[in-house]
VMD Tcl script that draws the C-alpha trace (Angstrom):
set ca {
  {-31.72 15.77 15.03}
  {-28.00 15.16 14.27}
  {-26.64 17.33 11.44}
  {-23.37 16.98 9.61}
  {-21.73 19.48 7.26}
  {-18.68 18.62 5.20}
  {-17.59 21.41 2.79}
  {-14.28 22.48 1.28}
  {-12.07 24.02 4.03}
  {-14.32 23.17 7.00}
  {-15.68 20.06 8.46}
  {-17.86 20.17 11.53}
  {-20.51 17.94 13.15}
  {-23.43 18.93 15.34}
  {-25.91 17.24 17.57}
  {-27.71 20.43 18.64}
  {-30.95 21.40 16.93}
  {-30.24 25.03 17.47}
  {-27.61 24.79 14.77}
  {-30.34 25.12 12.19}
  {-31.22 28.67 13.39}
  {-30.07 30.98 10.53}
  {-30.17 34.17 12.67}
  {-27.14 33.29 14.79}
  {-23.72 34.53 13.85}
  {-21.28 32.04 12.42}
  {-18.97 32.20 15.46}
  {-21.75 31.69 17.93}
  {-23.05 28.72 15.93}
  {-19.62 27.16 15.96}
  {-19.23 27.59 19.74}
  {-22.70 26.25 20.51}
  {-22.99 23.52 17.90}
  {-19.66 22.05 17.04}
  {-17.75 19.33 18.94}
  {-14.89 19.78 16.65}
  {-13.78 21.83 13.67}
  {-11.25 20.98 11.01}
  {-9.82 23.89 9.04}
  {-7.87 23.40 5.85}
  {-6.22 26.75 5.00}
  {-5.52 25.87 1.46}
  {-9.22 25.34 0.83}
  {-10.55 28.21 2.86}
  {-9.76 31.05 0.51}
  {-13.00 33.11 -0.20}
  {-14.59 32.59 -3.45}
  {-12.45 29.64 -4.42}
  {-14.29 26.69 -5.87}
  {-12.31 23.63 -6.71}
  {-13.63 21.11 -9.23}
  {-12.08 18.27 -11.11}
  {-13.44 16.89 -14.36}
  {-12.31 13.82 -16.18}
  {-9.52 14.94 -18.42}
  {-9.63 14.31 -22.16}
  {-7.70 11.54 -23.78}
  {-5.53 14.22 -25.43}
  {-4.47 15.80 -22.17}
  {-3.70 12.45 -20.59}
  {-1.40 11.13 -23.33}
  {1.77 12.10 -21.42}
  {0.38 10.28 -18.28}
  {-0.38 7.09 -20.29}
  {3.19 7.28 -21.61}
  {4.60 7.67 -18.08}
  {2.63 4.72 -16.82}
  {3.75 2.66 -19.77}
  {7.39 3.53 -19.03}
  {6.84 2.58 -15.29}
  {5.33 -0.77 -16.43}
  {8.33 -1.49 -18.64}
  {10.72 -0.67 -15.79}
  {8.83 -2.85 -13.32}
  {8.92 -5.67 -15.85}
  {12.70 -5.31 -16.18}
  {13.10 -5.34 -12.40}
  {10.89 -8.41 -12.25}
  {12.95 -10.29 -14.85}
  {16.11 -9.29 -12.91}
  {14.57 -10.67 -9.76}
  {13.67 -13.84 -11.58}
  {17.29 -14.31 -12.47}
  {18.18 -13.78 -8.78}
  {15.61 -16.38 -7.71}
  {16.90 -18.94 -10.18}
  {20.45 -18.42 -8.99}
  {19.30 -18.95 -5.39}
  {17.60 -22.18 -6.33}
  {20.51 -23.48 -8.38}
  {23.54 -22.29 -6.47}
  {22.21 -21.17 -3.08}
  {23.45 -17.62 -3.42}
  {22.53 -14.36 -5.28}
  {24.38 -11.61 -7.02}
  {23.95 -8.85 -4.45}
  {25.17 -6.09 -6.84}
  {22.28 -7.00 -9.22}
  {19.79 -6.88 -6.34}
  {21.11 -3.51 -5.15}
  {20.86 -2.19 -8.68}
  {17.23 -3.40 -8.97}
  {16.52 -1.79 -5.54}
  {18.01 1.46 -6.69}
  {15.89 1.54 -9.84}
  {12.74 0.74 -7.90}
  {13.55 3.44 -5.36}
  {13.73 5.98 -8.23}
  {10.54 4.89 -9.62}
  {8.52 4.96 -6.31}
  {10.00 8.35 -5.19}
  {9.14 9.85 -8.64}
  {5.54 8.55 -8.83}
  {4.37 6.49 -5.84}
  {0.78 6.38 -6.87}
  {1.60 5.26 -10.34}
  {3.87 2.45 -9.09}
  {1.41 1.19 -6.55}
  {-1.37 1.34 -9.07}
  {0.54 -0.86 -11.50}
  {1.66 -3.27 -8.83}
  {-1.79 -3.63 -7.30}
  {-3.40 -4.21 -10.75}
  {-1.02 -6.98 -11.59}
  {-2.29 -10.59 -11.52}
  {-1.09 -13.24 -9.05}
  {1.16 -15.10 -11.56}
  {4.69 -15.41 -10.24}
  {3.55 -14.80 -6.71}
  {7.06 -14.76 -5.30}
  {8.08 -12.07 -7.75}
  {4.95 -9.98 -7.13}
  {5.39 -10.35 -3.40}
  {8.97 -9.13 -3.57}
  {8.35 -6.15 -5.79}
  {5.29 -5.11 -3.77}
  {7.04 -5.46 -0.41}
  {9.99 -3.49 -1.64}
  {7.74 -0.67 -3.00}
  {5.88 -0.39 0.28}
  {9.25 -0.39 2.14}
  {10.35 2.60 0.04}
  {7.21 4.51 0.77}
  {7.43 3.60 4.43}
  {11.05 4.78 4.65}
  {10.31 8.05 2.88}
  {7.58 8.75 5.45}
  {10.14 8.06 8.18}
  {12.59 10.53 6.64}
  {15.27 8.06 5.82}
  {18.14 8.89 3.44}
  {18.22 7.57 -0.10}
  {20.88 4.95 0.66}
  {18.73 3.70 3.49}
  {15.70 3.52 1.21}
  {17.75 1.40 -1.27}
  {18.67 -0.99 1.58}
  {15.02 -1.20 2.61}
  {14.10 -1.99 -1.02}
  {16.83 -4.60 -1.31}
  {15.59 -6.18 1.89}
  {12.07 -6.17 0.52}
  {13.25 -7.87 -2.60}
  {15.02 -10.64 -0.76}
  {12.71 -10.96 2.20}
  {11.47 -14.36 1.15}
  {14.47 -15.57 -0.84}
  {14.82 -18.53 1.57}
  {11.54 -19.86 0.20}
  {13.54 -21.02 -2.86}
  {14.55 -23.99 -0.65}
  {11.00 -24.81 0.26}
  {9.30 -27.47 -1.95}
  {6.83 -25.85 -4.40}
  {4.26 -28.37 -3.35}
  {4.26 -26.86 0.20}
  {4.14 -23.21 -1.01}
  {1.27 -24.02 -3.39}
  {-0.74 -26.26 -0.95}
  {-4.41 -25.11 -1.05}
  {-5.27 -26.13 2.48}
  {-3.92 -25.33 5.92}
  {-0.34 -26.56 6.66}
  {0.08 -29.08 9.46}
  {2.59 -28.52 12.29}
  {5.47 -30.29 10.49}
  {4.83 -28.36 7.23}
  {4.62 -25.09 9.14}
  {8.00 -25.76 10.73}
  {9.48 -26.58 7.37}
  {8.14 -23.33 5.83}
  {9.40 -21.25 8.78}
  {12.85 -22.46 8.03}
  {12.83 -20.10 5.00}
  {14.05 -17.33 7.31}
  {17.26 -19.10 8.25}
  {17.66 -20.41 4.66}
  {17.47 -16.81 3.47}
  {20.26 -15.78 5.88}
  {22.42 -18.72 4.68}
  {21.98 -17.58 1.15}
  {22.92 -14.10 2.10}
  {26.05 -15.21 3.92}
  {27.16 -17.20 0.89}
  {26.57 -14.16 -1.27}
  {28.92 -11.92 0.84}
  {28.97 -8.12 1.04}
  {25.29 -7.70 1.69}
  {24.32 -4.61 3.68}
  {23.76 -5.54 7.41}
  {20.32 -4.02 7.42}
  {19.19 -6.29 4.55}
  {20.25 -9.25 6.74}
  {18.32 -7.71 9.66}
  {15.18 -7.61 7.51}
  {15.48 -11.16 6.32}
  {16.23 -12.55 9.76}
  {13.65 -10.47 11.65}
  {10.65 -10.01 9.47}
  {8.63 -12.77 11.33}
  {9.62 -11.51 14.80}
  {6.81 -9.88 16.82}
  {7.01 -7.23 19.49}
  {5.47 -9.46 22.18}
  {8.04 -12.25 21.57}
  {5.52 -14.51 19.78}
  {7.49 -14.45 16.44}
  {10.27 -16.56 15.04}
  {13.04 -17.70 14.66}
  {14.49 -16.13 17.83}
  {11.45 -14.92 19.69}
  {12.85 -11.34 20.10}
  {10.83 -8.72 22.04}
  {10.46 -4.99 21.73}
  {13.53 -3.06 20.71}
  {15.53 -6.31 20.66}
  {14.16 -6.47 17.19}
  {16.16 -4.08 14.97}
  {14.43 -1.09 13.40}
  {14.58 -2.40 9.79}
  {13.19 -5.78 10.99}
  {10.29 -4.05 12.73}
  {9.58 -2.22 9.48}
  {9.84 -5.46 7.51}
  {7.34 -7.13 9.81}
  {4.69 -4.55 9.00}
  {5.16 -4.40 5.23}
  {5.49 -8.19 4.92}
  {2.26 -8.79 6.80}
  {0.43 -6.12 4.95}
  {1.39 -7.30 1.52}
  {0.60 -11.01 2.37}
  {-2.90 -9.98 3.52}
  {-3.77 -8.17 0.25}
  {-2.69 -10.95 -2.13}
  {-4.78 -13.92 -3.28}
  {-3.03 -17.06 -2.03}
  {-3.63 -20.69 -2.76}
  {-5.34 -21.15 0.59}
  {-7.08 -17.78 0.99}
  {-8.42 -14.76 -0.95}
  {-6.75 -11.41 -0.34}
  {-8.45 -8.59 1.51}
  {-8.57 -4.95 0.59}
  {-5.59 -2.70 1.58}
  {-7.88 -0.77 3.80}
  {-8.92 -3.80 5.72}
  {-5.38 -5.10 5.88}
  {-4.36 -1.83 7.60}
  {-7.26 -2.29 10.00}
  {-6.16 -5.80 10.70}
  {-2.58 -4.64 11.40}
  {-3.88 -1.96 13.63}
  {-5.50 -4.60 15.95}
  {-1.97 -5.85 16.65}
  {-0.35 -2.42 17.35}
  {1.79 -2.46 20.48}
  {1.59 -6.23 20.60}
  {2.68 -7.78 17.37}
  {3.78 -4.57 15.68}
  {5.49 -1.33 16.74}
  {2.68 1.16 17.32}
  {4.60 4.31 16.32}
  {5.92 2.66 13.12}
  {2.51 1.31 12.25}
  {1.03 4.76 12.51}
  {3.65 6.14 10.09}
  {2.97 3.31 7.71}
  {-0.70 4.17 7.53}
  {0.22 7.87 6.97}
  {2.58 6.75 4.13}
  {-0.06 4.65 2.22}
  {-3.20 6.58 3.21}
  {-6.35 5.29 4.89}
  {-7.51 3.94 1.46}
  {-4.27 2.97 -0.28}
  {-3.88 3.38 -3.99}
  {-5.60 0.48 -5.87}
  {-8.26 -0.07 -3.20}
  {-11.73 -0.77 -4.55}
  {-14.32 1.39 -2.67}
  {-17.98 2.00 -2.44}
  {-19.34 5.52 -1.97}
  {-22.25 6.39 0.29}
  {-24.51 6.69 -2.81}
  {-23.68 3.12 -3.97}
  {-21.23 4.01 -6.73}
  {-18.04 1.92 -6.93}
  {-14.55 2.87 -7.98}
  {-10.76 2.37 -7.51}
  {-8.57 4.67 -5.51}
  {-6.01 6.02 -8.11}
  {-4.10 8.65 -6.08}
  {-3.78 9.98 -2.59}
  {-4.84 13.45 -1.46}
  {-2.43 14.71 1.22}
  {-4.79 17.55 2.12}
  {-7.80 15.32 2.70}
  {-6.54 11.77 3.52}
  {-10.11 10.38 3.69}
  {-10.90 11.73 0.27}
  {-8.48 10.22 -2.21}
  {-8.87 10.50 -5.97}
  {-11.30 7.85 -7.20}
  {-11.96 6.36 -10.73}
  {-15.62 5.47 -10.76}
  {-15.95 2.09 -12.47}
  {-19.54 1.01 -11.61}
  {-22.86 2.65 -11.16}
  {-24.82 2.36 -7.99}
  {-26.76 -0.37 -9.67}
  {-23.56 -2.42 -10.23}
  {-23.23 -1.77 -13.98}
  {-19.75 -1.26 -15.31}
  {-19.19 2.13 -16.90}
  {-18.17 2.15 -20.50}
  {-16.15 5.25 -19.77}
  {-14.78 5.42 -16.21}
  {-15.04 8.78 -14.62}
  {-12.55 10.61 -12.37}
  {-14.36 11.91 -9.29}
  {-13.53 15.21 -7.78}
  {-11.26 14.67 -4.78}
  {-12.77 15.92 -1.53}
  {-15.96 17.06 -3.26}
  {-17.66 14.19 -5.05}
  {-18.85 11.55 -2.63}
  {-17.84 10.07 0.70}
  {-16.31 6.61 0.82}
  {-18.68 4.31 2.75}
  {-16.53 1.21 2.78}
  {-13.69 -0.63 1.15}
  {-14.52 -3.60 -1.09}
  {-12.68 -6.84 -2.04}
  {-10.88 -6.71 -5.44}
  {-13.20 -6.62 -8.44}
  {-14.87 -9.99 -9.20}
  {-15.02 -9.04 -12.84}
  {-12.32 -7.74 -15.16}
  {-11.65 -4.02 -15.30}
  {-10.47 -2.41 -18.42}
  {-7.09 -1.11 -17.17}
  {-6.15 0.63 -20.39}
  {-9.38 2.61 -20.31}
  {-8.74 3.52 -16.67}
  {-5.17 4.53 -17.20}
  {-6.24 7.04 -19.87}
  {-7.69 9.27 -17.14}
  {-5.47 8.66 -14.09}
  {-4.00 12.09 -13.18}
  {-0.28 12.80 -13.00}
  {1.37 13.24 -9.58}
  {1.16 16.75 -8.16}
}
mol new
graphics top color blue
foreach p $ca { graphics top sphere $p radius 0.5 }
foreach p [lrange $ca 0 end-1] q [lrange $ca 1 end] { graphics top cylinder $p $q radius 0.2 }
display resetview
């Protein structure tokens, strides 16, 4: 009979019935019974019991205020981006200083509170898809760059590239971008021109950082040469373009589009992983998964006991056990008061789910989201 133990500080699995013998010493049991052991020193102190209860509304007031301030800042960045998009449509160029300023603000927000930013971005609706895509892609780029150890100036350039990645789509007819069905070959070619159109806009703008141009020109290139517009291979694709390819594909998969529903962030990471070493740089993809977590913030998940919740924060010590806000019972009933589950202790994740088919009271949820550690 296979037996599995998962406890704070030690995880080990056994397939040996002898492991049930209480008379054996702990070390002998480990040697005989365990295929592997995971030790977390921070959770292995004797007598330490960690628990996490849903905080009161009073104790979470500062957190609600912080999320509100992030929401306001994201709204201001979105409006600034809307001005940039209008300028691109009307004049064929953008104000690069305004874009860099927005990128700098977003970098500050994400570095200060990555979970809070991703939560708010993920919970936004799909109105203004180009704006949401730009903000989301830029936020993921910042988190990715931080994982790679890039300097702040480089993070700002990554963010600016994320904001402008699809700026060339301002030259694509809205009817094509909003088409509910599959594009035909001619339409696909027309949409693919947005890459070169984006570079033209950047050239007319002048003084844009070279790495921003690399991201715009190369975010549809693929490692095996199957991408466009130049069909580059391997390290012929600049680093920032290889980064852009990953974050652009990930964000596109997770959004509801006119022609397809989005998938969960967890399943998007799995889909990207099938293309590692072929479409995407394997080493970079591994770091991207580390940056976001196996179950990224905002992912809707089902626990092994059937309860359903939303990932609201990552747990660096236990990547497979992020903090979860339970929103539904095992019977599928919405909770009137969502509950913060104890990270690492209160339930295994069985699977990731598509976004909620019914509305979730975000104000209620944000009253109990914990502050960053």
